[in-house]
C-alpha positions as CSV (number, residue, x, y, z in Angstrom):
1,M,-6.0,-9.8,29.6
2,T,-5.1,-12.0,26.0
3,S,-7.9,-12.3,24.2
4,E,-9.1,-15.2,22.4
5,V,-8.4,-13.8,19.0
6,E,-5.1,-12.9,20.4
7,K,-4.1,-16.1,21.7
8,K,-5.2,-17.8,18.3
9,Q,-2.8,-15.6,16.1
10,E,0.0,-16.4,18.2
11,Q,-1.0,-19.8,17.9
12,E,-0.9,-19.5,14.2
13,T,2.1,-17.2,13.9
14,V,4.7,-18.6,11.3
15,K,8.2,-18.6,12.9
16,V,11.2,-18.3,10.8
17,K,15.1,-18.4,11.7
18,V,17.4,-15.9,10.7
19,T,20.3,-17.5,8.5
20,N,22.0,-14.4,7.1
21,K,21.8,-10.8,7.0
22,T,24.2,-9.2,4.5
23,N,23.8,-5.5,2.6
24,V,22.6,-5.0,-1.0
25,Q,24.8,-2.0,-3.1
26,P,24.5,-1.1,-7.0
27,R,26.8,-2.8,-9.1
28,K,28.9,-0.2,-10.0
29,K,30.1,2.9,-8.1
30,I,28.3,6.0,-9.2
31,G,29.2,8.8,-6.7
32,R,27.0,11.2,-4.4
33,R,23.6,11.8,-5.6
34,E,21.0,13.8,-3.4
35,C,17.2,13.9,-4.2
36,Q,14.8,16.0,-2.4
37,L,11.9,15.3,-0.8
38,V,9.2,17.2,-1.9
39,T,5.7,17.9,-0.4
40,F,4.2,15.0,-2.1
41,D,6.6,12.8,0.0
42,L,6.7,14.6,3.4
43,P,3.6,14.2,4.9
44,Y,4.0,10.1,5.6
45,L,7.3,10.7,7.3
46,A,5.4,9.3,10.9
47,F,3.4,6.3,8.4
48,Y,5.3,3.0,9.1
49,Y,7.6,1.2,6.3
50,N,5.3,-0.2,3.3
51,Q,5.6,-3.6,3.2
52,K,5.0,-6.1,0.5
53,L,5.1,-9.7,0.4
54,L,5.4,-12.2,-2.5
55,F,4.9,-16.3,-2.3
56,Y,6.4,-18.5,-5.1
57,K,6.5,-22.1,-5.6
58,G,9.2,-23.5,-7.1
59,G,13.0,-23.0,-7.6
60,K,15.8,-24.1,-5.5
61,Y,16.7,-21.3,-2.6
62,E,20.1,-20.6,-2.8
63,E,19.9,-20.4,-6.4
64,A,17.1,-17.7,-6.0
65,V,18.9,-16.2,-3.3
66,E,21.9,-15.3,-5.3
67,R,20.1,-14.4,-8.5
68,L,17.9,-11.7,-6.6
69,K,21.3,-10.6,-4.7
70,D,22.6,-10.4,-8.5
71,G,19.8,-8.5,-9.9
72,L,19.1,-6.1,-6.7
73,S,22.5,-5.0,-6.9
74,S,22.1,-4.1,-10.9
75,V,19.0,-2.5,-10.8
76,L,19.9,-0.5,-8.1
77,E,22.5,1.4,-10.5
78,E,19.3,3.0,-11.8
79,F,16.7,3.0,-8.4
80,Y,19.9,4.2,-6.0
81,P,17.5,6.1,-4.2
82,L,16.8,3.2,-2.3
83,A,20.2,2.1,-1.5
84,G,20.7,5.5,0.5
85,K,19.3,7.1,3.8
86,L,17.0,10.6,4.4
87,G,19.5,13.1,5.6
88,K,19.2,17.1,5.4
89,D,20.9,19.5,3.4
90,D,22.2,22.7,5.2
91,D,18.7,24.7,5.0
92,G,17.5,21.5,7.2
93,V,15.0,20.4,4.2
94,L,15.4,16.7,4.0
95,R,16.2,14.5,1.0
96,V,17.4,11.6,-0.2
97,E,21.1,11.1,0.2
98,Y,23.3,8.0,-1.5
99,D,27.2,7.8,-1.8
100,D,29.1,4.8,-2.5
101,D,30.0,4.0,0.9
102,M,26.9,3.6,2.4
103,D,25.7,0.7,3.3
104,G,23.0,0.0,0.8
105,V,19.8,-2.0,0.8
106,E,19.6,-4.5,3.7
107,M,18.9,-8.4,3.1
108,V,17.8,-10.9,5.5
109,E,17.7,-14.5,4.7
110,A,15.8,-17.3,6.7
111,I,14.0,-20.3,7.1
112,A,10.5,-21.1,8.2
113,D,10.2,-23.2,11.2
114,D,8.5,-26.5,10.2
115,Q,9.0,-26.0,6.5
116,V,5.6,-24.7,6.1
117,S,4.3,-24.7,2.5
118,V,3.4,-22.2,0.8
119,N,-0.4,-22.9,0.1
120,H,-0.7,-22.7,3.8
121,L,0.3,-19.1,3.5
122,V,-1.7,-18.0,1.0
123,A,-4.7,-19.8,2.4
124,K,-4.1,-17.2,5.7
125,D,-5.9,-14.3,6.0
126,D,-4.6,-12.7,8.9
127,M,-1.7,-10.9,8.5
128,S,-0.6,-10.6,12.1
129,G,0.9,-14.6,11.8
130,L,2.9,-13.5,9.0
131,K,4.7,-10.9,10.3
132,G,8.2,-13.1,10.5
133,L,8.4,-13.0,7.0
134,L,8.6,-9.2,7.1
135,P,11.4,-6.4,8.0
136,Y,10.8,-3.4,10.0
137,N,7.6,-4.1,11.2
138,E,6.2,-1.1,13.2
139,I,9.1,1.0,11.9
140,L,8.2,4.6,11.4
141,N,9.3,6.0,7.7
142,L,11.4,8.8,10.0
143,E,14.0,6.2,11.2
144,G,15.1,5.9,7.3
145,L,17.7,8.7,8.8
146,H,19.6,5.9,10.3
147,R,18.4,2.7,8.3
148,P,18.6,1.4,4.8
149,L,15.3,2.8,2.9
150,L,14.7,-0.8,1.6
151,A,14.8,-4.0,3.8
152,V,14.4,-7.6,1.9
153,Q,13.5,-10.4,3.7
154,L,13.8,-13.8,1.5
155,T,12.0,-16.5,3.5
156,K,13.0,-20.5,2.8
157,L,9.4,-22.1,2.9
158,R,9.3,-26.4,2.1
159,D,8.2,-25.8,-1.5
160,G,9.2,-22.0,-2.6
161,L,10.2,-18.6,-1.4
162,A,8.3,-15.8,0.7
163,I,9.7,-12.6,-0.5
164,G,9.5,-9.6,2.1
165,C,9.5,-5.9,1.4
166,A,9.7,-3.0,3.5
167,F,9.7,0.5,1.6
168,N,10.2,3.6,3.2
169,H,7.1,5.6,2.3
170,A,8.4,8.8,2.4
171,V,10.4,8.5,-0.5
172,L,8.0,6.3,-2.6
173,D,4.5,5.3,-3.4
174,G,2.8,2.0,-4.9
175,T,3.4,3.1,-8.4
176,S,6.9,3.5,-7.8
177,T,7.1,0.4,-6.0
178,W,5.8,-1.8,-8.8
179,H,7.8,-0.3,-11.2
180,F,10.8,-0.9,-8.9
181,M,9.9,-5.0,-8.6
182,S,9.0,-5.2,-12.2
183,S,12.6,-3.7,-13.1
184,W,14.3,-6.1,-10.7
185,A,12.4,-8.9,-12.1
186,E,13.2,-7.8,-15.5
187,I,16.9,-8.0,-14.4
188,C,16.6,-11.3,-12.8
189,N,15.4,-12.7,-16.5
190,G,18.4,-11.9,-17.8
191,S,17.8,-8.3,-19.4
192,S,21.1,-6.4,-18.9
193,T,18.5,-2.8,-18.8
194,I,15.3,-1.7,-17.4
195,S,12.5,-1.0,-20.3
196,V,11.9,2.1,-18.1
197,P,13.9,3.8,-16.2
198,P,13.0,5.7,-13.2
199,Y,12.5,9.7,-13.2
200,H,14.3,11.3,-10.7
201,D,13.7,14.6,-10.8
202,R,11.0,15.5,-8.1
203,T,11.1,19.2,-7.9
204,K,9.5,19.2,-11.1
205,S,6.4,18.1,-9.6
206,R,6.6,20.3,-6.7
207,N,9.4,22.9,-6.0
208,T,8.6,24.8,-2.6
209,R,11.5,23.8,0.0
210,V,9.9,23.1,3.1
211,K,12.0,22.4,6.6
212,L,9.7,20.5,9.1
213,D,10.2,20.6,12.9
214,L,11.3,17.2,13.8
215,S,12.3,18.0,17.3
216,H,8.6,16.1,18.8
217,P,7.5,14.1,15.9
218,P,4.1,12.6,16.2
219,L,3.7,8.6,17.5
220,P,1.5,6.5,16.1
221,E,-1.3,5.8,19.2
222,H,0.4,2.4,20.5
223,H,3.8,4.3,20.6
224,S,4.1,5.9,24.0
225,A,7.4,8.4,24.1
226,T,8.5,7.1,27.1
227,N,9.3,3.6,26.8
228,G,7.8,3.0,23.1
229,A,4.9,0.4,23.9
230,A,1.7,1.4,25.1
231,P,-1.9,-0.5,25.2
232,T,-1.8,-2.3,22.4
233,P,-5.5,-1.5,20.4
234,P,-8.0,-4.2,20.0
235,P,-6.8,-6.7,17.3
236,L,-8.3,-6.3,13.7
237,R,-9.6,-9.2,11.4
238,V,-8.4,-9.5,8.3
239,R,-9.9,-10.9,5.2
240,V,-9.1,-11.3,1.6
241,F,-12.3,-10.8,-1.1
242,R,-11.6,-12.2,-4.4
243,F,-14.0,-11.1,-6.9
244,T,-14.4,-12.8,-10.5
245,E,-14.5,-10.7,-13.3
246,S,-18.4,-11.7,-13.4
247,A,-18.7,-10.2,-9.9
248,I,-16.8,-7.0,-11.1
249,D,-19.1,-6.7,-14.4
250,K,-22.2,-7.0,-12.4
251,I,-21.4,-4.8,-9.7
252,K,-20.5,-2.0,-12.3
253,S,-23.3,-2.8,-14.9
254,K,-26.3,-2.7,-12.4
255,L,-24.3,0.5,-10.9
256,N,-24.8,1.9,-14.2
257,S,-28.3,0.8,-15.2
258,Q,-29.4,2.9,-12.4
259,I,-28.0,6.6,-13.8
260,S,-29.9,9.3,-13.1
261,D,-30.3,11.6,-16.2
262,S,-30.7,14.4,-14.3
263,G,-27.6,15.5,-12.7
264,E,-29.2,17.0,-10.0
265,G,-29.0,16.5,-5.7
266,G,-26.8,14.4,-3.7
267,G,-24.3,12.2,-5.4
268,A,-26.9,11.7,-8.7
269,T,-24.6,12.1,-12.1
270,S,-25.4,11.4,-15.9
271,K,-21.8,10.2,-16.2
272,V,-20.6,6.4,-16.5
273,F,-18.9,5.0,-13.3
274,S,-16.0,3.6,-13.8
275,T,-15.0,0.1,-12.4
276,F,-13.3,1.6,-9.1
277,Q,-16.2,3.8,-8.8
278,S,-18.6,1.0,-8.9
279,L,-16.1,-1.1,-6.4
280,S,-15.7,1.1,-4.2
281,I,-19.4,2.1,-3.0
282,H,-20.1,-1.4,-3.3
283,I,-17.4,-1.6,-0.2
284,W,-18.2,1.4,1.3
285,R,-21.8,0.7,2.1
286,A,-21.0,-3.0,2.4
287,I,-18.7,-1.7,5.7
288,T,-20.8,1.0,6.7
289,L,-23.2,-1.2,7.6
290,A,-21.5,-3.8,9.0
291,R,-20.4,-1.2,11.5
292,Q,-24.4,-0.6,12.5
293,L,-23.2,3.1,12.4
294,K,-25.9,5.7,13.7
295,P,-28.1,7.3,11.2
296,E,-26.3,11.0,11.9
297,D,-22.8,9.6,12.1
298,Y,-21.0,10.8,9.1
299,T,-18.3,8.1,7.4
300,V,-15.3,9.3,5.1
301,F,-14.1,7.2,2.3
302,T,-10.7,7.7,1.2
303,V,-8.4,7.2,-2.1
304,F,-5.0,7.5,-2.4
305,A,-4.9,8.9,-6.0
306,D,-2.1,8.8,-8.3
307,C,-1.4,12.8,-9.3
308,R,1.0,12.0,-12.1
309,K,-1.4,12.6,-14.8
310,R,-3.4,15.4,-13.1
311,V,-0.2,17.7,-12.1
312,D,0.6,20.4,-14.4
313,P,2.4,19.9,-16.3
314,P,2.1,16.1,-16.1
315,M,4.9,13.8,-14.8
316,P,6.3,10.7,-16.5
317,E,4.6,7.3,-15.1
318,S,7.9,6.6,-14.3
319,Y,8.5,9.6,-11.9
320,F,9.8,7.8,-9.3
321,G,8.7,9.3,-5.3
322,N,5.3,9.6,-4.0
323,L,2.9,11.7,-6.2
324,I,-0.2,10.8,-4.7
325,Q,-3.0,12.9,-2.7
326,A,-5.7,11.5,-0.5
327,I,-9.4,12.8,-2.1
328,F,-11.9,12.6,0.7
329,T,-15.8,11.8,0.6
330,V,-18.1,12.3,3.7
331,T,-21.4,12.2,4.2
332,A,-24.0,10.7,6.7
333,A,-24.4,7.2,7.3
334,G,-27.6,7.0,7.1
335,L,-27.8,9.1,3.8
336,L,-25.1,6.7,2.2
337,V,-26.7,3.7,2.9
338,A,-30.8,4.6,2.7
339,N,-30.0,6.1,-1.2
340,P,-29.0,4.0,-3.8
341,P,-25.7,3.2,-4.3
342,E,-25.4,5.5,-7.4
343,F,-25.8,8.4,-4.5
344,G,-22.5,7.3,-2.8
345,A,-21.0,6.3,-6.0
346,G,-21.4,10.1,-7.6
347,L,-20.0,11.4,-4.4
348,I,-16.9,9.3,-5.0
349,Q,-17.3,10.6,-9.0
350,K,-17.0,14.3,-8.2
351,A,-14.4,14.4,-5.5
352,I,-12.2,12.4,-7.7
353,E,-13.0,14.3,-10.9
354,A,-12.7,17.8,-9.1
355,H,-9.2,16.9,-7.5
356,D,-7.3,18.8,-10.6
357,A,-4.0,20.5,-11.0
358,A,-5.7,23.3,-9.4
359,A,-7.0,21.7,-6.4
360,I,-4.0,19.8,-6.0
361,G,-1.7,23.2,-6.3
362,K,-4.6,24.4,-3.4
363,R,-3.9,21.4,-0.9
364,N,0.1,21.6,-1.2
365,E,0.1,25.6,-0.4
366,E,-1.9,24.7,2.5
367,W,-0.1,21.8,3.7
368,E,3.0,24.1,3.3
369,A,1.8,26.9,5.2
370,N,1.1,24.3,8.2
371,P,2.5,21.4,7.7
372,I,1.5,18.3,9.2
373,I,2.7,15.2,9.6
374,F,0.2,12.8,9.2
375,Q,-0.2,9.5,11.4
376,Y,-1.1,6.4,8.9
377,K,-4.7,6.6,10.5
378,D,-5.9,10.2,9.5
379,A,-8.0,9.4,7.0
380,G,-11.2,10.6,8.9
381,A,-14.0,9.3,10.8
382,N,-15.6,5.7,10.2
383,C,-12.9,5.6,7.4
384,V,-12.9,3.6,4.6
385,A,-9.6,4.4,3.0
386,V,-8.2,2.5,0.2
387,G,-4.9,2.0,-1.2
388,S,-2.5,0.3,-3.8
389,S,-4.5,-0.5,-7.0
390,P,-6.0,-3.2,-9.5
391,R,-3.7,-1.3,-12.4
392,F,-0.4,-2.4,-10.6
393,R,0.3,-5.5,-12.8
394,V,2.1,-7.7,-9.2
395,Y,1.1,-11.1,-10.7
396,E,3.6,-10.1,-13.3
397,V,6.5,-10.1,-11.1
398,D,8.5,-12.8,-12.1
399,F,12.1,-13.3,-11.3
400,G,12.0,-16.3,-13.0
401,W,11.0,-19.4,-11.2
402,G,7.0,-18.4,-12.3
403,K,4.7,-15.8,-11.4
404,P,3.3,-15.6,-7.3
405,E,1.2,-17.5,-5.8
406,S,-0.1,-14.4,-4.1
407,V,0.6,-11.0,-3.4
408,R,-0.2,-9.2,0.0
409,S,0.2,-5.9,2.3
410,G,2.4,-6.3,5.9
411,G,0.9,-5.4,9.1
412,N,2.0,-1.9,8.8
413,N,-0.2,1.4,8.3
414,R,-3.4,-1.1,8.8
415,F,-5.9,0.4,10.9
416,D,-10.0,-0.2,10.7
417,G,-11.2,0.5,7.7
418,M,-8.0,0.0,5.5
419,V,-8.3,-1.5,1.8
420,Y,-6.1,-2.4,-0.4
421,L,-6.8,-3.4,-4.2
422,Y,-4.9,-5.9,-6.1
423,Q,-5.5,-7.4,-9.5
424,G,-6.4,-10.9,-9.4
425,K,-4.2,-13.6,-9.8
426,N,-5.5,-15.1,-13.0
427,G,-5.5,-11.2,-14.8
428,G,-8.4,-9.9,-16.4
429,R,-11.1,-7.8,-14.7
430,A,-10.7,-9.5,-11.4
431,I,-10.2,-7.9,-8.2
432,D,-8.5,-8.8,-4.5
433,V,-10.0,-6.7,-2.0
434,E,-7.9,-7.1,1.4
435,I,-9.9,-5.6,4.6
436,S,-8.8,-4.8,7.9
437,L,-12.2,-4.4,10.0
438,D,-12.6,-4.4,14.0
439,G,-13.7,-8.2,14.6
440,K,-17.6,-7.6,14.9
441,A,-17.9,-5.8,11.8
442,M,-16.0,-8.2,10.4
443,E,-18.6,-11.3,11.1
444,N,-21.1,-9.0,9.8
445,L,-19.5,-8.3,6.6
446,E,-18.7,-12.2,6.1
447,Q,-22.6,-13.0,6.5
448,D,-23.6,-9.9,4.2
449,K,-25.1,-12.0,0.9
450,A,-25.2,-8.5,-0.7
451,F,-21.5,-8.0,-0.6
452,L,-20.3,-11.5,-1.5
453,M,-22.7,-12.0,-4.1
454,V,-23.3,-15.4,-3.0
455,E,-26.0,-16.0,-5.3
456,E,-24.0,-14.0,-8.1
457,D,-20.9,-16.6,-8.3
458,G,-19.2,-13.3,-6.7
459,I,-15.8,-14.7,-4.5
460,N,-14.0,-17.4,-4.7
């Protein structure tokens, strides 16, 4: 039976009509290119394509489409892996393959029914209603063997444009995603070259050749091996909590004012907590309370950390690919909520600091000895998993008609406890926290005054 939540989501779904579908290739012929997928890439094959959705006001749709296509064609000369497909070498090792006769990037043009406005869509928290604005919903990265590695949908709105992108997550991480997006915008604004070319030699970060058995790849729980569809899991609620600069500063200063000088026991530390660590414990404790876990239940905090500067030798920021690893912190729910916030923050801090080049290498060696293709939900029990980063300058992606009104992650790879962090629209230290939770837990979280900082001008 369809739940009331599902009925409401269906009623609020934005319907679009596809008006054109083309492919965009690099402007110049660049010949055959190959790029081996390495240990940092391969675990994500059974994730879905990573979706990003940007809303813009202004600009004439037809002119914007031509500018975006033209700019994409130019920028793909540097970011050519996104115009290729997944393939295998003679030993069965996966790689990205590009050749001039390949289709390139899939480009969809569409128009939203009823000409809905940008403001209307920006105000929607629930991503299920926005699925029509994004390509490749519930498409596994493994399908990059026969699909483009990047698909883009440009949807005409009443007063602007929605740009929906789906990136194959086995090919690039968040840092590389926003490097590409900012470079694309740079070209659209008239630059003949991009300021920071991508670094393509992934084997410099890890050169172990891993052959995977893909005869029976793992499927996400709601996929069936027989017909591709199984009972739909309970719907999640998604909400964006916008923490002002003032709120972020208060969270950080309050936590650091309680630092223990002893540095002993549990998560105690004498080191200053970063903004990320301070906000992370604020979120982890609040979600744990909202879930009403038993004291003995374990809860896991997971962060997908950028390893570019952690590996030895360090890789440049322009490294194009995946160079992330999951860092796990686990404790009992009772310990987390009964102790002051600095206890959990200390656990997070220690786990992050311990994840150095030696730890990264050990994790890689363990995985290479027994390669496991993770599902996107494999982040731990009662998990809070943080993706994206407020370091990504997402609101500076201006294609020539202004900065985006809103930037969101799509519905792919969401699960109960998934959190995305974005810089606030107005820049500075403000941070948008996009959380996916079970309906009851979200209801509890929305009533948590300490989390919302309602008395401290915390949430916009």
